[in-house]
C-alpha positions in Angstrom: -6.1 132.0 -66.4 -7.6 130.3 -63.4 -5.1 127.6 -62.7 -3.8 128.1 -59.1 -1.0 125.8 -58.0 -0.4 124.5 -61.5 3.1 124.2 -62.9 4.4 123.1 -66.3 6.8 120.2 -66.0 10.3 120.3 -67.6 9.5 117.3 -69.8 6.4 119.0 -71.3 8.3 122.2 -72.0 11.1 120.2 -73.7 8.5 118.4 -75.9 7.1 121.7 -77.0 10.5 123.4 -77.4 11.7 120.6 -79.7 9.4 122.0 -82.4 9.5 125.8 -81.8 8.1 128.3 -84.3 10.5 131.1 -85.2 8.3 133.2 -87.5 10.3 132.5 -90.7 8.4 133.1 -94.0 8.7 129.5 -95.2 7.2 128.0 -92.1 3.4 127.4 -92.0 1.9 128.7 -88.8 -1.2 126.5 -89.4 1.0 123.4 -89.2 2.5 124.6 -86.0 -0.9 125.2 -84.4 -2.0 121.7 -85.5 1.1 120.2 -83.9 0.6 122.2 -80.7 -3.1 121.2 -80.5 -2.1 117.6 -81.0 0.4 117.8 -78.1 -2.0 119.6 -75.8 -4.9 117.4 -76.6 -3.1 114.6 -74.8 -2.7 116.6 -71.6 -5.2 116.4 -68.7 -4.7 118.1 -65.4 -7.2 118.1 -62.6 -9.2 121.4 -62.4 -7.2 122.9 -65.3 -8.9 123.5 -68.6 -7.2 122.5 -71.9 -7.5 126.2 -72.9 -5.6 127.3 -69.8 -2.9 124.8 -70.6 -2.6 126.0 -74.2 -2.4 129.6 -73.2 0.3 128.9 -70.6 2.3 126.6 -72.8 2.2 128.5 -76.1 4.9 131.1 -75.3 7.4 128.2 -74.9 6.5 127.1 -78.4 7.8 130.4 -79.8 11.3 131.6 -80.4 13.0 134.5 -82.3 10.7 136.8 -84.2 7.6 134.9 -83.1 8.5 135.3 -79.4 9.2 139.0 -79.9 5.8 139.4 -81.6 4.0 137.8 -78.6 6.0 139.8 -76.1 5.0 143.0 -77.9 1.2 142.2 -77.7 -0.4 144.5 -75.2 -1.1 143.1 -71.7 -4.6 141.5 -71.4 -5.2 141.7 -75.2 -5.5 137.9 -75.5 -8.4 136.3 -73.5 -9.0 133.0 -75.3 -7.2 130.4 -77.3 -9.1 131.5 -80.4 -7.9 135.1 -79.8 -4.3 133.9 -79.6 -4.6 131.6 -82.7 -6.2 134.4 -84.7 -3.6 136.9 -83.9 -0.8 134.4 -84.5 -2.1 133.4 -87.9 -2.7 137.0 -88.9 0.8 137.9 -87.9 2.6 135.0 -89.6 0.3 134.1 -92.6 -0.6 137.4 -94.3 -3.9 137.9 -96.2 -1.9 138.4 -99.4 -0.3 134.9 -98.9 -3.7 133.4 -98.5 -4.9 135.2 -101.6 -1.9 134.0 -103.6 -2.4 130.4 -102.5 -6.2 130.5 -103.1 -5.4 131.7 -106.7 -2.9 128.9 -107.2 -5.5 126.4 -106.1 -8.2 127.9 -108.3 -5.9 128.1 -111.3 -4.3 124.7 -110.8 -3.3 122.8 -114.0 -1.6 119.5 -114.5 1.8 120.0 -115.9 2.7 118.5 -119.3 5.1 115.9 -118.0 3.2 115.2 -114.7 1.5 112.0 -113.9 -2.0 111.9 -112.4 -0.6 110.9 -109.0 2.1 113.6 -109.1 -0.6 116.2 -110.0 -2.8 115.0 -107.2 0.1 115.2 -104.7 0.9 118.7 -105.8 -2.7 119.8 -105.6 -3.0 118.3 -102.0 0.2 120.1 -101.1 -1.4 123.4 -102.1 -4.5 122.7 -100.1 -2.4 121.9 -97.1 -0.3 125.0 -97.5 -3.6 127.0 -97.2 -5.7 124.9 -95.0 -8.1 127.8 -94.4 -8.8 128.1 -98.1 -12.6 127.8 -97.6 -13.2 125.6 -100.7 -15.8 122.9 -100.3 -14.7 119.3 -101.0 -16.9 119.3 -104.2 -15.2 122.5 -105.4 -11.7 121.0 -104.7 -12.5 117.8 -106.7 -14.1 119.9 -109.5 -11.0 122.1 -109.7 -8.7 119.2 -109.8 -10.7 117.3 -112.4 -10.9 120.3 -114.7 -7.1 120.8 -114.4 -6.4 117.3 -115.8 -5.2 116.7 -119.3 -7.9 115.5 -121.7 -6.4 112.0 -122.1 -6.8 111.3 -118.4 -10.4 112.4 -118.2 
């Protein structure tokens, strides 16, 4: 990181530490990266790239198992923000979890006692839970439409 004479201010660290990622199974690492990107996109320091800011600030965003994971990464094994995000997601969002969520999306069905809007909300929740699902918008709409009960079509 080429950011000589640059320091992270206490207020910025506090902002990031208010929403730390611990590495628990139920937490979505994608949501945490989106939040982190939102915070860091508002930062602008003279002669310091946004990528450098992200790489310096990210360790403060982690606690517990997530911090231990990052500390165990070999020195100089992460060179870019994309490297870090890729390793982070692979560690805390397993390929099997992706496969299971993609299958849930593909096999989505409206429940017997579920309204259209309830089904739509549940479907959108699944898509958000696996934001890297890779399904086109057309495929998503088609999947949802075909999951509806006949009387709604």
